[in-house]
Residue frames as a rotation matrix with the C-alpha (Angstrom) as fourth column:
MET 1
0.574 0.817 0.044 0.00
0.818 -0.575 -0.010 -0.01
0.017 0.042 -0.999 -0.02
ALA 2
0.402 -0.484 -0.777 2.87
0.183 -0.789 0.586 2.38
-0.897 -0.378 -0.229 0.87
GLN 3
-0.595 -0.693 0.406 4.30
0.508 0.067 0.859 1.84
-0.623 0.718 0.312 -2.68
THR 4
-0.266 0.549 0.792 1.17
0.896 -0.163 0.414 3.31
0.356 0.820 -0.449 -4.33
LYS 5
0.364 0.302 -0.881 1.10
0.682 -0.730 0.032 6.43
-0.634 -0.613 -0.472 -2.14
PRO 6
0.636 -0.132 0.760 1.38
0.645 -0.450 -0.618 9.36
0.423 0.883 -0.201 -4.62
HIS 7
-0.039 -0.748 -0.663 4.34
0.807 -0.415 0.420 11.64
-0.589 -0.518 0.620 -4.34
ALA 8
0.838 0.331 0.434 3.94
0.520 -0.728 -0.448 15.28
0.168 0.601 -0.781 -5.40
ILE 9
-0.339 -0.924 -0.179 7.02
0.922 -0.364 0.131 17.38
-0.186 -0.120 0.975 -6.17
VAL 10
0.716 0.696 -0.043 5.89
0.693 -0.717 -0.070 20.94
-0.079 0.020 -0.997 -5.57
ILE 11
-0.443 -0.895 0.043 7.93
0.879 -0.425 0.214 23.77
-0.174 0.133 0.976 -7.06
PRO 12
0.581 0.705 -0.407 6.49
0.629 -0.706 -0.326 27.29
-0.517 -0.067 -0.853 -6.46
TYR 13
0.470 -0.338 0.816 7.43
0.508 -0.652 -0.563 30.33
0.722 0.679 -0.135 -8.54
PRO 14
-0.219 -0.660 -0.719 10.12
0.950 0.025 -0.312 32.10
0.224 -0.751 0.621 -6.51
TYR 15
-0.657 0.102 0.747 8.04
-0.218 -0.974 -0.059 35.03
0.721 -0.202 0.663 -5.26
GLN 16
-0.967 0.186 0.176 6.33
-0.155 0.123 -0.980 35.29
-0.204 -0.975 -0.090 -1.91
GLY 17
-0.243 0.957 -0.159 2.87
-0.852 -0.289 -0.436 35.74
-0.463 0.029 0.886 -3.35
HIS 18
0.186 0.230 -0.955 3.26
-0.789 0.615 -0.006 32.60
0.586 0.754 0.296 -5.38
VAL 19
-0.725 -0.596 -0.345 4.86
-0.240 0.688 -0.684 30.55
0.645 -0.413 -0.642 -2.61
THR 20
-0.722 0.451 0.524 2.07
-0.617 -0.078 -0.783 30.95
-0.313 -0.889 0.334 -0.01
PRO 21
0.364 0.901 -0.234 -0.69
-0.927 0.326 -0.185 29.20
-0.090 0.285 0.954 -2.10
MET 22
0.123 -0.418 -0.900 1.70
-0.460 0.780 -0.425 26.35
0.879 0.466 -0.096 -2.83
ILE 23
-0.892 -0.403 0.204 2.33
-0.346 0.320 -0.882 25.85
0.290 -0.858 -0.425 0.89
SER 24
-0.262 0.880 0.397 -1.43
-0.840 -0.005 -0.543 25.66
-0.476 -0.475 0.740 1.51
LEU 25
0.529 0.465 -0.710 -1.92
-0.784 0.587 -0.200 23.15
0.324 0.662 0.675 -1.31
SER 26
-0.360 -0.774 -0.521 0.99
-0.412 0.633 -0.656 21.07
0.837 -0.021 -0.547 -0.07
ILE 27
-0.862 0.052 0.504 -0.49
-0.485 0.206 -0.850 20.77
-0.148 -0.977 -0.152 3.41
ARG 28
0.164 0.986 -0.017 -3.96
-0.894 0.142 -0.426 19.91
-0.418 0.085 0.905 2.00
LEU 29
0.376 -0.052 -0.925 -2.52
-0.663 0.682 -0.308 17.22
0.647 0.729 0.222 -0.26
ALA 30
-0.686 -0.701 -0.196 -0.34
-0.331 0.540 -0.774 15.75
0.648 -0.465 -0.603 2.50
SER 31
-0.584 0.542 0.605 -3.43
-0.700 0.042 -0.713 15.62
-0.412 -0.839 0.354 4.80
ARG 32
0.524 0.830 -0.191 -5.00
-0.790 0.390 -0.473 13.43
-0.319 0.398 0.860 2.15
GLY 33
0.747 -0.252 0.616 -2.25
0.063 0.948 0.312 10.93
-0.662 -0.194 0.724 2.10
PHE 34
0.873 -0.467 0.140 0.28
0.109 -0.092 -0.990 12.37
0.475 0.880 -0.029 -0.42
THR 35
0.178 -0.912 -0.371 4.01
0.844 -0.053 0.534 12.48
-0.507 -0.408 0.760 0.08
ILE 36
0.985 0.111 0.134 5.16
0.160 -0.879 -0.448 16.00
0.068 0.463 -0.884 -0.64
THR 37
-0.100 -0.978 -0.181 8.63
0.934 -0.155 0.322 17.26
-0.343 -0.136 0.929 -1.61
PHE 38
0.910 0.401 -0.100 8.51
0.372 -0.900 -0.226 21.06
-0.181 0.169 -0.969 -1.53
VAL 39
0.007 -0.941 0.339 11.34
1.000 0.012 0.014 22.65
-0.017 0.338 0.941 -3.50
GLN 40
0.907 0.296 -0.299 12.33
0.349 -0.926 0.144 26.23
-0.234 -0.235 -0.943 -2.72
THR 41
0.431 -0.804 0.410 15.10
0.273 -0.317 -0.908 28.54
0.860 0.503 0.083 -3.93
GLU 42
-0.136 -0.577 -0.805 17.74
0.966 0.101 -0.236 29.33
0.218 -0.810 0.544 -1.36
PHE 43
-0.884 -0.150 0.443 17.04
0.126 -0.988 -0.084 33.06
0.451 -0.018 0.892 -1.78
ILE 44
0.018 0.969 0.246 13.41
-0.379 -0.221 0.899 32.70
0.925 -0.109 0.363 -0.92
HIS 45
0.429 0.049 -0.902 14.32
0.614 0.716 0.331 30.39
0.663 -0.696 0.277 1.92
HIS 46
-0.598 -0.709 -0.374 16.71
0.784 -0.420 -0.456 32.97
0.167 -0.566 0.807 3.40
PHE 47
-0.727 0.367 0.581 14.16
-0.189 -0.920 0.344 35.72
0.661 0.140 0.737 2.88
MET 48
0.375 0.911 -0.174 11.44
-0.149 0.244 0.958 33.83
0.915 -0.334 0.227 4.75
SER 49
0.208 -0.329 -0.921 13.76
0.859 0.512 0.010 32.82
0.468 -0.793 0.389 7.55
LYS 50
-0.863 -0.478 0.164 14.73
0.374 -0.823 -0.427 36.49
0.339 -0.307 0.889 8.14
ALA 51
-0.273 0.861 0.430 10.98
-0.427 -0.509 0.748 37.35
0.862 0.020 0.506 8.30
GLN 52
0.712 0.531 -0.460 10.72
0.110 0.563 0.819 34.79
0.694 -0.633 0.342 11.14
ASN 53
0.433 -0.635 0.640 13.91
-0.867 -0.488 0.102 36.00
0.248 -0.598 -0.762 12.86
LEU 54
0.783 -0.195 0.591 15.43
-0.094 0.902 0.422 32.52
-0.615 -0.386 0.688 12.44
PRO 55
-0.330 -0.919 -0.217 18.81
-0.566 0.008 0.825 31.38
-0.756 0.395 -0.523 11.08
ALA 56
0.110 0.354 -0.929 18.37
-0.985 0.166 -0.053 29.93
0.135 0.920 0.367 7.64
ALA 57
-0.703 -0.512 -0.493 19.94
-0.435 0.859 -0.270 26.67
0.562 0.025 -0.827 8.82
ASN 58
-0.937 0.345 0.052 17.17
0.125 0.471 -0.873 26.24
-0.326 -0.812 -0.484 11.38
PHE 59
-0.372 0.826 -0.425 14.24
-0.746 -0.538 -0.392 27.35
-0.552 0.171 0.816 9.26
ASP 60
-0.971 0.180 0.156 11.82
0.234 0.847 0.478 24.68
-0.046 0.500 -0.865 8.00
LEU 61
-0.634 0.773 0.021 8.43
-0.668 -0.561 0.489 25.66
0.390 0.296 0.872 6.53
PHE 62
0.216 0.814 -0.540 6.87
-0.494 0.568 0.658 22.29
0.842 0.125 0.525 7.37
ALA 63
-0.795 -0.604 -0.062 8.44
-0.239 0.406 -0.882 21.39
0.558 -0.686 -0.467 10.74
GLU 64
-0.597 0.678 0.428 5.08
-0.655 -0.104 -0.748 21.74
-0.463 -0.727 0.507 12.55
ALA 65
0.305 0.732 -0.609 3.20
-0.945 0.312 -0.099 19.94
0.117 0.605 0.787 9.77
ARG 66
-0.178 -0.476 -0.861 5.55
-0.349 0.849 -0.397 16.89
0.920 0.229 -0.317 10.16
LYS 67
-0.923 -0.116 0.366 4.97
-0.381 0.171 -0.909 16.81
0.043 -0.978 -0.202 13.90
SER 68
-0.087 0.981 0.171 1.29
-0.846 0.018 -0.534 16.24
-0.527 -0.191 0.828 13.10
GLY 69
-0.018 0.015 1.000 2.24
0.119 0.993 -0.013 13.13
-0.993 0.119 -0.020 10.98
LEU 70
0.901 0.316 -0.299 2.20
-0.233 -0.231 -0.945 14.76
-0.367 0.920 -0.134 7.49
ASP 71
0.262 -0.808 0.528 4.80
0.699 0.536 0.474 13.45
-0.666 0.245 0.705 5.09
ILE 72
0.983 0.017 0.185 6.25
0.137 -0.739 -0.659 16.67
0.126 0.673 -0.729 3.71
ARG 73
0.200 -0.978 -0.050 9.91
0.919 0.170 0.356 16.99
-0.340 -0.117 0.933 2.79
TYR 74
0.953 0.176 -0.247 11.52
0.126 -0.970 -0.207 20.33
-0.276 0.166 -0.947 2.34
THR 75
0.126 -0.940 0.317 14.54
0.866 0.260 0.427 21.09
-0.484 0.221 0.847 0.15
THR 76
0.729 0.065 -0.682 16.23
-0.141 -0.960 -0.242 24.11
-0.670 0.273 -0.691 -1.36
PHE 77
0.304 -0.647 0.700 18.38
0.916 0.400 -0.028 24.79
-0.262 0.650 0.714 -4.35
SER 78
-0.381 -0.489 -0.785 20.50
0.202 -0.872 0.445 27.68
-0.902 0.012 0.431 -5.74
ASP 79
0.721 0.690 0.058 19.03
0.280 -0.214 -0.936 29.68
-0.634 0.691 -0.348 -8.55
GLY 80
0.364 -0.710 0.603 22.55
0.917 0.160 -0.366 30.26
0.163 0.686 0.709 -9.82
LEU 81
0.233 -0.252 0.939 22.86
0.053 -0.961 -0.271 33.77
0.971 0.113 -0.210 -8.36
PRO 82
-0.781 -0.555 -0.288 24.53
0.324 0.035 -0.945 34.89
0.534 -0.831 0.153 -5.16
LEU 83
-0.009 0.809 -0.587 22.16
0.999 0.035 0.032 35.45
0.046 -0.586 -0.809 -2.22
GLU 84
-0.274 -0.091 -0.957 23.25
0.454 -0.890 -0.045 39.15
-0.848 -0.447 0.285 -2.10
PHE 85
-0.924 -0.006 0.382 22.32
0.363 -0.320 0.875 39.68
0.117 0.947 0.298 -5.73
ASP 86
-0.607 0.722 -0.332 19.38
-0.281 -0.585 -0.760 42.22
-0.743 -0.368 0.558 -5.78
ARG 87
-0.751 0.349 0.561 16.66
0.630 0.633 0.450 40.35
-0.198 0.692 -0.694 -7.69
HIS 88
0.361 0.892 -0.271 14.21
0.730 -0.452 -0.513 43.20
-0.580 -0.013 -0.814 -7.40
LEU 89
0.244 -0.383 -0.891 16.59
-0.274 -0.909 0.315 45.85
-0.930 0.167 -0.327 -8.62
ASN 90
-0.653 -0.579 -0.489 17.79
-0.665 0.129 0.736 43.59
-0.363 0.805 -0.469 -11.39
PHE 91
0.103 0.888 0.448 14.47
-0.464 0.441 -0.768 42.19
-0.880 -0.129 0.458 -12.27
GLU 92
0.721 0.226 -0.655 15.06
-0.691 0.165 -0.704 41.62
-0.051 0.960 0.275 -15.98
GLU 93
-0.233 -0.901 -0.365 18.40
-0.830 0.380 -0.409 39.88
0.507 0.207 -0.837 -15.45
TYR 94
-0.640 0.064 0.766 16.92
-0.564 0.638 -0.525 37.63
-0.522 -0.768 -0.372 -12.77
TRP 95
0.433 0.872 0.228 14.04
-0.435 0.424 -0.794 36.57
-0.789 0.245 0.563 -15.00
GLU 96
0.474 -0.371 -0.799 16.42
-0.824 0.134 -0.551 35.94
0.311 0.919 -0.242 -17.89
THR 97
-0.668 -0.710 0.223 18.35
-0.734 0.579 -0.354 33.65
0.123 -0.400 -0.908 -15.59
MET 98
-0.234 0.660 0.714 15.14
-0.467 0.568 -0.678 31.81
-0.853 -0.492 0.175 -14.73
PHE 99
0.765 0.503 -0.402 14.25
-0.570 0.238 -0.787 31.26
-0.300 0.831 0.468 -18.39
ARG 100
0.234 -0.776 -0.586 17.73
-0.808 0.180 -0.561 30.11
0.541 0.605 -0.585 -19.17
ASP 101
-0.653 -0.757 -0.025 18.76
-0.562 0.506 -0.655 28.02
0.508 -0.413 -0.755 -16.14
PHE 102
-0.241 0.592 0.769 15.70
-0.909 0.140 -0.392 26.98
-0.339 -0.794 0.505 -14.21
PRO 103
0.664 0.598 -0.449 14.53
-0.722 0.668 -0.179 24.11
0.193 0.443 0.876 -16.56
ASP 104
0.120 -0.705 -0.699 17.90
-0.138 0.685 -0.715 22.20
0.983 0.182 -0.015 -16.20
LEU 105
-0.728 -0.400 0.557 18.23
-0.561 -0.120 -0.819 22.97
0.394 -0.909 -0.137 -12.48
LEU 106
-0.120 0.776 0.619 14.75
-0.925 0.139 -0.353 21.67
-0.360 -0.615 0.702 -11.69
ASP 107
0.605 0.187 -0.774 15.05
-0.574 0.776 -0.262 18.72
0.552 0.602 0.577 -14.00
GLU 108
-0.421 -0.845 -0.330 18.03
-0.236 0.453 -0.860 17.62
0.876 -0.284 -0.390 -11.88
ILE 109
-0.686 0.246 0.684 15.99
-0.723 -0.126 -0.679 17.99
-0.081 -0.961 0.264 -8.70
VAL 110
0.458 0.883 -0.104 13.06
-0.888 0.448 -0.105 15.97
-0.046 0.140 0.989 -10.12
VAL 111
0.361 -0.347 -0.866 15.45
-0.334 0.818 -0.467 13.18
0.871 0.458 0.179 -11.18
ARG 112
-0.716 -0.697 0.037 17.23
-0.253 0.210 -0.944 13.12
0.651 -0.685 -0.327 -7.78
THR 113
-0.436 0.612 0.659 13.98
-0.873 -0.111 -0.475 13.14
-0.218 -0.783 0.583 -5.88
MET 114
0.617 0.687 -0.383 12.50
-0.769 0.630 -0.109 10.22
0.166 0.362 0.917 -7.91
LYS 115
0.087 -0.679 -0.729 15.64
-0.204 0.705 -0.680 8.19
0.975 0.208 -0.077 -7.53
ALA 116
-0.800 -0.400 0.447 15.76
-0.464 -0.059 -0.884 8.72
0.380 -0.915 -0.138 -3.78
ASP 117
-0.002 0.900 0.436 12.18
-0.991 0.058 -0.124 7.52
-0.137 -0.432 0.891 -3.33
GLU 118
-0.829 -0.271 0.489 11.70
-0.316 0.949 -0.009 3.83
-0.461 -0.162 -0.872 -2.53
GLY 119
-0.356 0.728 0.586 9.41
0.490 0.679 -0.547 1.68
-0.796 0.092 -0.598 -4.60
MET 120
-0.858 0.183 0.479 7.27
0.420 -0.285 0.862 2.37
0.294 0.941 0.168 -7.62
ARG 121
-0.191 0.810 -0.555 4.63
0.730 -0.261 -0.632 4.98
-0.656 -0.525 -0.541 -7.04
PRO 122
0.430 0.384 0.817 2.84
0.850 -0.476 -0.224 7.72
0.303 0.791 -0.531 -9.10
PHE 123
-0.494 -0.641 -0.588 4.72
0.748 -0.657 0.088 11.00
-0.443 -0.396 0.804 -9.25
LEU 124
0.644 0.678 0.354 3.15
0.764 -0.594 -0.252 14.41
0.039 0.433 -0.901 -9.78
LEU 125
-0.656 -0.750 0.081 4.85
0.749 -0.661 -0.050 17.65
0.090 0.028 0.996 -10.69
VAL 126
0.491 0.841 -0.226 2.96
0.870 -0.489 0.071 20.57
-0.051 -0.232 -0.971 -9.19
ALA 127
-0.647 -0.760 -0.067 4.12
0.732 -0.643 0.223 24.00
-0.213 0.095 0.972 -10.43
ASP 128
-0.153 0.532 -0.833 2.82
0.043 -0.838 -0.544 27.53
-0.987 -0.119 0.106 -10.98
THR 129
0.607 0.511 0.608 0.97
0.614 0.184 -0.767 28.07
-0.504 0.840 -0.202 -14.23
ILE 130
0.904 -0.219 -0.367 3.23
-0.349 -0.875 -0.336 31.01
-0.248 0.432 -0.867 -15.04
SER 131
-0.087 -0.948 0.305 6.23
-0.419 0.313 0.852 28.69
-0.904 -0.054 -0.424 -15.23
SER 132
0.340 0.200 -0.919 7.17
-0.933 -0.051 -0.357 27.62
-0.118 0.978 0.170 -18.76
TRP 133
-0.480 -0.765 -0.429 9.01
-0.807 0.577 -0.127 24.38
0.345 0.285 -0.894 -18.08
PRO 134
-0.299 0.238 0.924 6.78
-0.671 0.636 -0.381 21.94
-0.678 -0.734 -0.030 -16.09
ALA 135
0.714 0.695 -0.082 5.03
-0.569 0.507 -0.647 20.28
-0.408 0.509 0.758 -19.04
THR 136
0.418 -0.649 -0.635 8.31
-0.659 0.264 -0.704 19.37
0.625 0.713 -0.317 -20.72
ILE 137
-0.612 -0.678 0.407 9.81
-0.753 0.344 -0.561 17.91
0.240 -0.650 -0.721 -17.53
ALA 138
-0.058 0.694 0.718 6.67
-0.729 0.462 -0.505 16.07
-0.682 -0.553 0.479 -16.57
LYS 139
0.820 0.378 -0.429 6.39
-0.569 0.459 -0.682 14.46
-0.061 0.804 0.592 -19.99
LYS 140
0.061 -0.911 -0.407 10.08
-0.746 0.229 -0.625 13.50
0.663 0.342 -0.666 -19.97
HIS 141
-0.860 -0.439 0.259 9.76
-0.477 0.513 -0.714 11.62
0.181 -0.738 -0.651 -16.65
ASN 142
-0.476 0.745 -0.467 6.22
0.232 0.619 0.751 10.24
0.848 0.249 -0.467 -17.18
MET 143
-0.893 0.146 -0.425 4.75
0.385 -0.240 -0.891 12.38
-0.232 -0.960 0.158 -14.40
VAL 144
0.245 0.952 0.185 1.33
0.961 -0.264 0.084 13.89
0.128 0.157 -0.979 -13.96
ASN 145
-0.786 -0.506 0.357 1.63
0.499 -0.859 -0.118 17.62
0.366 0.085 0.927 -14.64
VAL 146
0.203 0.858 -0.471 -0.42
0.979 -0.183 0.087 19.75
-0.012 -0.479 -0.878 -12.25
SER 147
-0.597 -0.378 0.707 -0.73
0.501 -0.864 -0.038 23.45
0.626 0.332 0.706 -12.97
LEU 148
0.117 0.629 -0.769 -1.79
0.977 -0.212 -0.025 25.82
-0.179 -0.748 -0.639 -10.15
TRP 149
-0.045 -0.046 0.998 -2.71
0.413 -0.910 -0.023 29.43
0.909 0.412 0.060 -10.81
THR 150
-0.258 -0.174 -0.950 -1.64
0.960 0.060 -0.272 31.29
0.104 -0.983 0.151 -7.71
GLU 151
-0.996 -0.056 -0.065 -2.85
0.061 -0.995 -0.078 34.78
-0.060 -0.082 0.995 -8.51
PRO 152
-0.341 0.934 -0.104 -6.36
-0.228 -0.189 -0.955 36.30
-0.912 -0.302 0.278 -8.44
ALA 153
-0.010 0.428 0.904 -8.78
0.740 0.611 -0.281 35.16
-0.672 0.666 -0.323 -11.19
ILE 154
0.878 0.373 -0.299 -8.94
0.129 -0.787 -0.604 38.66
-0.461 0.492 -0.739 -12.63
VAL 155
0.076 -0.934 -0.350 -5.19
-0.682 -0.305 0.665 38.55
-0.727 0.189 -0.660 -13.33
PHE 156
-0.546 -0.202 0.813 -5.62
0.301 0.859 0.415 35.30
-0.782 0.471 -0.408 -15.17
SER 157
0.457 0.821 0.342 -8.47
0.687 -0.082 -0.722 36.80
-0.565 0.565 -0.601 -17.19
LEU 158
0.735 -0.230 -0.638 -6.47
-0.351 -0.934 -0.068 39.93
-0.580 0.273 -0.767 -18.07
ASN 159
-0.320 -0.947 -0.025 -3.40
-0.555 0.166 0.815 37.98
-0.768 0.275 -0.579 -19.09
TYR 160
-0.343 0.242 0.907 -5.43
0.525 0.851 -0.028 35.46
-0.779 0.467 -0.419 -21.10
HIS 161
0.620 0.735 0.274 -7.45
0.660 -0.300 -0.689 38.02
-0.424 0.608 -0.671 -23.03
LEU 162
0.689 -0.335 -0.643 -4.74
-0.376 -0.923 0.078 40.65
-0.620 0.188 -0.762 -23.49
GLY 163
0.631 -0.628 0.455 -1.72
0.770 0.579 -0.268 38.66
-0.095 0.520 0.849 -24.75
PHE 164
0.444 -0.522 -0.728 1.31
-0.045 -0.824 0.564 40.71
-0.895 -0.218 -0.390 -25.71
SER 165
-0.072 -0.444 0.893 1.93
0.899 0.360 0.252 40.03
-0.433 0.821 0.373 -29.37
SER 166
-0.834 -0.330 -0.443 2.50
0.147 -0.905 0.399 42.95
-0.532 0.268 0.803 -31.72
GLU 167
-0.798 0.592 0.115 -0.75
0.105 -0.051 0.993 42.23
0.593 0.805 -0.021 -33.50
MET 168
-0.477 0.668 -0.572 -2.97
0.878 0.342 -0.334 42.30
-0.027 -0.661 -0.750 -30.44
ALA 169
0.243 0.739 0.629 -5.82
0.725 -0.569 0.389 44.81
0.645 0.361 -0.674 -30.25
MET 170
0.803 0.060 -0.593 -4.30
0.539 -0.500 0.678 46.51
-0.256 -0.864 -0.433 -27.19
SER 171
-0.108 -0.980 0.165 -1.16
0.977 -0.074 0.199 47.56
-0.183 0.183 0.966 -28.93
PRO 172
-0.132 0.099 0.986 -2.56
0.481 -0.863 0.151 50.93
0.867 0.495 0.067 -30.12
ILE 173
0.871 0.488 0.060 -3.60
0.149 -0.380 0.913 51.63
0.468 -0.786 -0.404 -26.49
MET 174
0.537 -0.761 -0.364 -0.11
0.719 0.187 0.669 50.88
-0.441 -0.621 0.648 -25.16
ASP 175
-0.302 -0.672 0.677 1.33
0.919 -0.395 0.018 53.11
0.255 0.627 0.736 -27.88
LEU 176
0.303 0.532 0.791 -0.98
0.210 -0.847 0.489 55.89
0.930 0.018 -0.368 -26.93
LYS 177
0.928 0.006 -0.372 0.00
0.372 0.015 0.928 55.37
0.011 -1.000 0.011 -23.25
ARG 178
0.085 -0.994 -0.073 3.69
0.950 0.059 0.306 55.86
-0.300 -0.096 0.949 -24.20
ARG 179
-0.478 -0.231 0.848 2.92
0.672 -0.717 0.183 59.07
0.566 0.657 0.498 -26.07
MET 180
0.470 0.806 -0.359 0.85
0.846 -0.296 0.443 60.58
0.251 -0.512 -0.822 -23.26
PRO 181
-0.056 -0.484 -0.873 3.46
0.686 -0.654 0.319 63.16
-0.726 -0.581 0.368 -22.17
LYS 182
-0.929 -0.352 0.117 3.15
0.310 -0.563 0.766 64.70
-0.203 0.748 0.632 -25.65
LEU 183
-0.253 0.928 0.273 -0.65
0.744 0.006 0.668 64.88
0.618 0.373 -0.692 -25.47
CYS 184
-0.913 0.122 0.390 -2.51
-0.298 -0.851 -0.433 67.89
0.279 -0.512 0.813 -24.20
PHE 185
-0.581 0.707 -0.404 -5.32
0.760 0.649 0.044 66.77
0.293 -0.282 -0.914 -21.90
SER 186
-0.542 0.593 0.596 -8.50
-0.531 -0.791 0.304 68.73
0.652 -0.152 0.743 -21.31
SER 187
-0.315 0.541 0.780 -11.44
-0.856 0.192 -0.480 67.74
-0.409 -0.819 0.402 -19.17
ASN 188
0.830 0.523 -0.192 -12.26
-0.548 0.704 -0.451 65.13
-0.101 0.480 0.872 -21.89
LYS 189
-0.056 -0.906 0.420 -9.56
-0.655 0.350 0.669 62.57
-0.753 -0.238 -0.613 -21.17
PRO 190
-0.325 -0.103 -0.940 -8.51
-0.874 0.413 0.256 60.28
0.362 0.905 -0.225 -24.01
GLN 191
0.147 0.420 0.896 -10.36
-0.624 0.742 -0.245 57.01
-0.767 -0.523 0.371 -23.97
ALA 192
-0.633 -0.367 -0.681 -9.85
-0.758 0.470 0.452 53.79
0.155 0.802 -0.576 -25.88
GLU 193
0.495 0.869 -0.001 -12.25
-0.863 0.491 0.117 51.00
0.102 -0.057 0.993 -26.64
VAL 194
-0.627 -0.700 0.342 -11.16
-0.733 0.678 0.044 47.66
-0.263 -0.223 -0.939 -25.30
THR 195
0.312 0.772 -0.554 -12.60
-0.916 0.399 0.041 44.75
0.253 0.494 0.832 -27.26
THR 196
-0.266 -0.521 -0.811 -10.43
-0.307 0.844 -0.441 41.88
0.914 0.131 -0.384 -25.87
ILE 197
-0.993 -0.076 -0.091 -11.82
0.064 0.306 -0.950 41.81
0.100 -0.949 -0.299 -22.31
VAL 198
-0.289 0.957 -0.037 -15.45
0.640 0.221 0.736 40.87
0.712 0.189 -0.676 -21.70
GLU 199
0.560 0.710 -0.427 -17.52
0.815 -0.379 0.438 43.65
0.150 -0.593 -0.791 -20.00
VAL 200
-0.075 -0.599 -0.797 -14.76
0.484 -0.721 0.496 46.22
-0.872 -0.348 0.344 -20.50
ARG 201
0.632 0.416 0.654 -15.57
0.772 -0.264 -0.578 48.92
-0.068 0.870 -0.488 -23.08
LEU 202
0.580 -0.371 0.725 -14.14
0.090 -0.855 -0.510 52.41
0.809 0.362 -0.463 -22.53
ILE 203
0.610 -0.461 -0.645 -11.10
0.773 0.168 0.612 53.05
-0.174 -0.872 0.458 -20.36
GLU 204
0.935 -0.312 -0.169 -9.09
-0.317 -0.948 -0.005 56.23
-0.159 0.059 -0.986 -19.77
VAL 205
0.651 -0.727 -0.219 -5.67
0.135 0.394 -0.909 55.84
0.747 0.562 0.354 -21.36
GLU 206
-0.068 -0.735 0.675 -3.90
-0.681 -0.460 -0.570 57.31
0.729 -0.498 -0.469 -18.37
ASP 207
0.324 0.248 0.913 -5.26
-0.895 0.393 0.211 54.48
-0.306 -0.886 0.349 -16.27
MET 208
0.885 -0.110 -0.452 -3.74
-0.152 0.850 -0.504 51.80
0.439 0.515 0.736 -18.46
ALA 209
0.735 -0.669 0.113 -0.80
0.162 0.336 0.928 49.92
-0.659 -0.663 0.355 -16.88
GLU 210
0.169 -0.789 -0.591 2.67
-0.907 -0.359 0.220 50.50
-0.385 0.499 -0.776 -18.24
ASP 211
0.575 -0.151 -0.804 4.07
-0.462 0.751 -0.471 47.89
0.675 0.643 0.362 -20.62
THR 212
0.953 -0.063 0.297 5.35
-0.234 0.469 0.852 45.13
-0.193 -0.881 0.432 -18.32
GLY 213
0.103 -0.993 -0.059 8.62
-0.830 -0.118 0.544 44.67
-0.547 -0.007 -0.837 -20.08
GLU 214
-0.022 -0.177 -0.984 10.09
-0.885 0.462 -0.063 42.11
0.466 0.869 -0.167 -22.52
VAL 215
-0.877 -0.429 -0.217 10.84
-0.279 0.822 -0.496 39.37
0.391 -0.375 -0.841 -19.98
ASP 216
-0.593 0.770 0.234 7.48
-0.270 0.084 -0.959 39.69
-0.758 -0.632 0.158 -18.23
ASN 217
0.171 0.656 -0.735 5.79
-0.942 -0.108 -0.316 39.65
-0.287 0.747 0.600 -21.65
GLN 218
-0.406 -0.451 -0.795 7.69
-0.733 0.680 -0.012 36.55
0.546 0.578 -0.607 -22.58
ALA 219
-0.974 0.111 0.197 6.50
-0.071 0.678 -0.731 34.66
-0.214 -0.727 -0.653 -19.49
ILE 220
-0.201 0.979 -0.014 2.87
-0.402 -0.096 -0.911 35.56
-0.893 -0.177 0.413 -20.22
GLU 221
0.101 0.153 -0.983 3.14
-0.994 0.053 -0.094 34.72
0.038 0.987 0.157 -23.91
THR 222
-0.742 -0.465 -0.483 4.58
-0.465 0.876 -0.129 31.29
0.483 0.129 -0.866 -23.07
THR 223
-0.860 0.429 0.277 1.88
-0.091 0.404 -0.910 30.60
-0.502 -0.808 -0.308 -20.48
PHE 224
-0.007 0.994 -0.108 -1.11
-0.151 -0.108 -0.983 31.54
-0.989 0.009 0.151 -22.69
LYS 225
-0.496 -0.158 -0.854 0.02
-0.847 -0.130 0.516 30.73
-0.193 0.979 -0.070 -26.21
């Protein structure tokens, strides 16, 4: 019976807002009989340990959960950058590193986790929908691929309907947004008709979000293509 117990390898996107939903899902799955291996970057691990005023070496997200009998393992890995590297200030460089290096790094972790596990049992790969690599790795290792959207539903809807290709209907709006400093506004603020989002018609151009950047756009395009 122990050999058929499913094992979920959970790999959250390395941002706090994405990690918390994955923690909740891991505990719920473990409470229903799953073995969980939760994989975290060393940078996020150190960040969270500081928030708890604990040394990184003594910090374990699931220590209390294991005391209650849940089978949750916790492991960390290097994202390839020094801990002191400012990932927020160097946002574009950090994301480029993720696109380039994360698939191979995480493939190694998946292989190591599966080899270390005893017996034949079903394996699941649980990852954030915004990640571009899970489907390829899951197919390679004959795993069930589970995609979890960790942001609000409205963000999913906006990303899904907007897209970021050069031919999308919102491109003229973004172009107008960039040219706003050159425009002379009166009490009649410029508006643009949005046809790609249900129930959204007229929106003031100055209220449109800035272009999210090439790397961010790449992540969204990969997710929703």
